[in-house]
C-alpha positions as CSV (number, residue, x, y, z in Angstrom):
1,X,-70.8,201.5,66.3
2,X,-70.2,201.7,70.1
3,X,-66.5,201.7,71.1
4,X,-65.5,199.0,73.4
5,X,-64.1,200.1,76.7
6,X,-60.4,199.9,77.3
7,X,-58.1,199.3,80.3
8,X,-57.7,203.0,80.4
9,X,-61.4,203.7,80.5
10,X,-61.6,201.1,83.4
11,X,-58.8,202.9,85.2
12,X,-60.3,206.3,84.9
13,X,-63.8,205.2,86.0
14,X,-62.2,203.2,89.0
15,X,-60.0,206.1,89.9
16,X,-56.7,203.9,89.7
17,X,-53.8,203.7,87.4
18,X,-53.7,201.5,84.2
19,X,-50.9,199.5,86.1
20,X,-53.4,198.8,89.0
21,X,-56.0,197.6,86.8
22,X,-53.5,195.3,85.0
23,X,-52.4,194.0,88.4
24,X,-56.1,193.1,89.1
25,X,-56.1,191.1,86.0
26,X,-52.9,189.3,87.1
27,X,-54.5,188.6,90.6
28,X,-51.6,190.3,92.1
29,X,-51.5,190.3,96.1
30,X,-50.0,193.9,95.9
31,X,-53.6,195.1,95.1
32,X,-55.9,195.8,98.2
33,X,-59.2,193.6,98.4
34,X,-61.3,196.8,98.2
35,X,-59.4,198.3,95.2
36,X,-59.8,195.0,93.6
37,X,-63.5,194.9,94.3
38,X,-63.9,198.4,92.8
39,X,-62.0,197.6,89.7
40,X,-64.0,194.5,89.1
41,X,-67.2,196.4,89.8
42,X,-66.4,199.1,87.2
43,X,-65.4,196.3,84.7
44,X,-68.8,194.7,85.1
45,X,-70.7,197.9,84.8
46,X,-68.7,199.0,81.6
47,X,-68.9,195.5,80.2
48,X,-65.1,195.3,79.9
49,X,-63.8,191.9,78.8
50,X,-60.2,191.1,79.6
51,X,-58.6,189.5,76.5
52,X,-55.8,187.2,77.7
53,X,-54.8,186.1,74.1
54,X,-54.3,189.9,73.3
55,X,-52.3,190.5,76.4
56,X,-50.1,187.5,75.5
57,X,-49.4,188.8,72.0
58,X,-48.4,192.0,73.5
59,X,-46.0,190.4,75.8
60,X,-44.7,188.0,73.2
61,X,-45.8,185.0,75.4
62,X,-48.4,183.4,73.3
63,X,-47.9,179.7,74.9
64,X,-48.3,178.0,71.5
65,X,-46.0,175.7,69.8
66,X,-45.7,175.3,66.0
67,X,-45.3,171.9,64.3
68,X,-44.1,171.6,60.6
69,X,-44.9,168.2,59.0
70,X,-43.7,167.6,55.5
71,X,-45.1,164.0,55.3
72,X,-49.0,164.4,55.4
73,X,-49.3,160.7,53.9
74,X,-48.1,159.2,57.2
75,X,-49.4,161.9,59.6
76,X,-51.3,159.5,61.7
77,X,-48.1,157.2,62.1
78,X,-46.1,160.3,62.9
79,X,-48.5,161.5,65.6
80,X,-48.9,157.9,67.1
81,X,-45.2,157.5,67.5
82,X,-43.6,160.6,68.8
């Protein structure tokens, strides 16, 4: 099985730090346009895909809300009248 490239692999191939690659993902204005282009080019060449869900889980910012309903018989009425 072929190992998927990591953010560290992208950083090494682009000649930048892992933090710089992360800033490219976040579209930070602190990254020069030519550096951003180089990182994006390396990502495309390596087939790296940024997983926003995984990043959110690591930072504890999932952006989801849970809902517990104990009256499933009347679920349609509960959801219709918040």
